[in-house]
N, C-alpha and C positions, 0 to 999 in steps of 0.2 A: 794667305792663312792669318787669322787674327789669333794673338798670342796672348793668354789670359794665365795671371798668376792668381793665388787663393791665399789670403791673409788672415789668419787664424786657422787653427786645426783642431778643432773642437766637434763636439758631435755633428754639427748641422752641416761643418763643411763638405764631408764625404758626398751629399746631395749636390751641391752647387758642383763639384767634380762630375760626377755622373750627369748631369743635364746639360752642361757644357761639351762634353765628349758625344753625345748625342747629335750635336749641331754641325753641319758638314761646314768644312773649312774653317775649323776651331780649334785650338789645341791648348791643353792646360800645360804650361811650361815650367812655372815656378811654384813654391808655395814657402810660406814663412810664418814663423810662431815664436813667442819671447822663450818659450821652454826648447832647446835645441834637441834635443831627444824625442819631445813629440812633433817637431818639423821632420825630423829625418825619418820616423816611424810612419808619418802621414805620406811622406813624398815614397817609402819603398812600397806602403799599401797600394799605393795609388798608380804606381809607376811612374812619378812626375820626374821629370830629369833633375831638377836643382831645389836644395832645400837652403834657407835661410834661415836664421834667428835675429835678423835686423831688418826693419822696415827700410831703413834710409840706404842700408846696403843692398838690398834686392832691388829697389828704384835705380839706383847707380848702375850696377851691374849688369842686370838680367834684362834682355832683348823682350820687352813687353809692349802690349798695345794698351792692357786693360786689365782691372785688378777687381776681383770679387771680395768682398770686405766681409769676412763672416767673423770678426774680435767680437768681445763680450760688448754688452751695451756701453758701458763708460767709454770704453776706446774708440765707438766709430767717430767721433768728431775730430779727433787729432790725427787718426790715422786716414781718414779722407783726406782731412786738408792736406796732408803730405801727397797723398797719391795726386791729387788735382794739381797740386803745385809742379809736380813733377811731369803735368800733363798728360796724364794718364786718365784713361774712361774708367768710371767707378759705378759697380751697383753693390750698394751698402745694403746689410741686412736691416731689418727692421728691430725696435725702434731707430727711427735715422738718431737721436741722440736722448739722452737723459733730459732734456730741459728746452723750452723753445727759445732762447738766446743761441744754443750750441746750435740747432736745428737752424736758425737763421741763418748765423755764420756758414753753414754748409752751403746753403742754397745760394747765398750771395756769392761765396767763392766757387761755386759749379758755375754760375752765371759768368761771371768774369773771365774764368779760366775758358769757358766755351767748350767744354768736354761734355761727352754724353753722361748723363746720371741719373741712376734710378734706384729708389728703395724697392726692397725686396718685398712688398705686399704680395704675399705669394698665391690670396684667392682671385686676385685679378685674372686669374688664367682659367676662371670659371667662364666658361661659354654663356650661362645664363644670367650670371651679373650682367656682363657685357650688353647680352639683349634686353635686360630692364633697363639698365641705364639708357639705350636707345631710344626704347619705348617712353620713358619720362621725358626725356629731350625734345623728342618728336611731339610732344603733347597728348599722345595716345590715353593718358589717364586723366587728362584736363588739370584742374588747379590741384595740387596735391595737398591733403589736410592733415592726413596721420601716417604714422608707422611704428612698426613693432621691429625690435632687432635684437638677437642674443647669440652668445657664445659660450656654449655648454661642456665642460669637461669632466669628468670624475675620477681622475687621477689619484686623488687623496682619499678616495673612498675604494679603489679596486686596484690591483696591482696588473690590470689589463697592460700598462704602458711600463711596467716595471715597478721595483721596489724602491720606492722613493725615500723612505727612511735611510736607506742605506747607499742612495747612489748622489755623489757630489753634482751630476748632470741636472739631477732634480732639487736638490736642497737648495744649490744657490739661488733658485727662481723663489725661495721662500723667505729668504735672508736680505733685508736691504743693506747691510754690512757688506755684502758680497756683490751688490750693484743692481739687487734686483727692485723694480715700482711696481712687484706684485701682480696680479693678475691684469691689473689695468692696464701696467707698461707692457706686461708680455703677451698678451692675446687683446687686449682692449684696444689695442692698435688697428687688430684686424676687424674688429666690429665695427670701430669708428669709420676706419674705411670703406666697409663694405656698405655704410650709410651714408658718407660723403660722395662715392663715386656718382652714385645716380642722383642725389638730392642736394650735393653743394655744400656750402659751408654752414657749421652752425653760429645761431645768433649769440645762444645763452644756454646755460647748464646747471642743472642742480644735481649734484652727484653726493652718494654716499657710500661710503668703503667699508668692509667687515672683514676683521681678523679673527679665525677660531682656534682657540686651545689644539694642539696637533700632538706634542710629546710632553712630558714632563719637564716642567719649567719653560717650556717651548723652546726646549734647545737640543740639537741632535749634534755632538760635538762641538766643534767650530762655530757649527750654523744657527745664530738665535733666529728664530722663525717668527719674524714680526712682519713681514710684507702683507700687503693686503691679498684674501683670497677671493673674495666677491665685491662686485661694482654694480651699483644701480644708478642711473641717469635718467632724470627728466629733461629732455631737450628741445630747444625751438631752434628750427631750421631758419636760415636768411630768404627762402622762397615761402615762409608763413607756415609750414608744415610743423607740427608737434609730436612727439611720441615718446617710447621709453625703449632703453638701451639696458642690455645687463648682461654680467660676466661672471662665471664663478668655475670654480676648481672642484666644487664640491656637488655638483650636479649627478647624482647618482643616477647609473643606468644611460648616461651620455659618454660615448666616446670621445668624438670632437665634432659636436653638433654648432654650426651656424646656420642662423635663420633670418629671414628678412620679410617683412610684409609693407608693401606700401601702397596706400588707399588715396586717390583721387574722386573728383567729382564724375568721372568718366568711365573709371574704371581701377581695377586694383590686380597687383601681381604678388606672386610669392616664390620663394625659394627656400630650400633644405639642403646644404651642400654635406650634409651628411650622407644624404640619400642618394644624389648626383649633382656635379658639375655641371651638367647639361640640359637637364630639362627644369622647367619651372611651370608654375601655374598661371592662368591669367582670367579674371573676371571682367569682359570687355564687351561694348556694344549691347546687343539684343539679350546677351548674358546677365546683364546688371540687374533686370527687372525680375528675371528668374532664379535670382541670389547662385548662379551655376558657375562653376569653374571646367575650365578644359586645362589639360596639360601639354605643354609644347616643348618640341627640342632645338635649341640652339647649335648652329656649325660651330665647330672647335675654334679656337683663339690660340695665337701664342702664348707660351708661357713667359715668365719675366727673363729670364736667361736667352730665350730665343728672340723676344723683343731687344733686349738690351744689344746683342749682336748685330741683328738687324739695323737699329739706330747707329751704330758705328758705321756699318757697311752705306747705310743712305745718308748720314749727317741729319737725319730728324730723329730728336728725342721724343721716344715712345713715353709715356704714362706707365707707373706713376714716378716724377721726377723727384727731386729732392725739395722742390717749392711745395709738392702735395704731400710730402714726408713732414716738412715743417708746419703746414697747416693742421694736419693731426696732433702734431707733438703740442702744438697751442692750444688743442683743447684737451688733451690729457692733463696739461700744466693747471688749467681752469679747473678740473675735476679735481685735482689734489686740493687748490685751493678753497673751491665750494665746500669740500669735505672738511677742512680744518677749520672753516670761519662758519660752517653752516648755515649757509645762504648761497643763493643762483648767483652767477657771476657771469657776466656780459664777456663775449669773446672776443 
């Protein structure tokens, strides 16, 4: 039996509990949150035996193998370092940190501690993305020349996801004072991982960020709405491919749309995760000259919680690990620098 604790009792934490409980031989035995009543309510709601409001106390007293870190972004580094120092395996929510120096500290600490470490880039569970990555690695597309990637949401123009103007769990994402790095830090990490998983590291990036007026004086109560709403990038990869990446919360008509196209000398692939996690399109071989696309279906893959537990059992660290999370964080830092300086930044 692998015993798991959940740290952080916010909106995302319940999904982690649900995912772990679907895995045979895995049990959620404790939870922790700085707000005592929130920890107690979370434990009662999910039938978790023990609730703590001090991480050090939980690590010292609870019988644990691993921790799922679902704290807010600024707390990821200090909490994960404590978890690893206690010899516990850790799955950390994205982004790994709020800056590359902390992300590198976490990756270095994970390597020294020898514990299983993963960052929850949740779209890695896409079977289509995994298959596309294999096609690129196997050379089926030939030399990669160009790519396009986007992550589009409409929750600032639609109430499909709820009323953001009166909901703290949405409002904090619009406020730098409350720890948000805007759409770039929140969902930009996902679209960057979507690109970097099959194509590797970026060589350089030019980024522009935009923040739009959303309320009177751009403030709702204690929340100053100053975090970026849209991010536009021109990127060059170490493999030589170039392309565009963009993300926005103002994309009216898009619920939660992630798209990727990769174009090589011998073929091309495309996926749309808003439509399917398992199907993708290819233009390869004789279809290249006909400019014809065919839909393909990829076999299921493990989600991150399943891969995390399997890694604990086998001792072989699955991806994406903290090192992968740090590489993405390095690009995020370069994007902020590029926007601030108005120039291309080498990674």
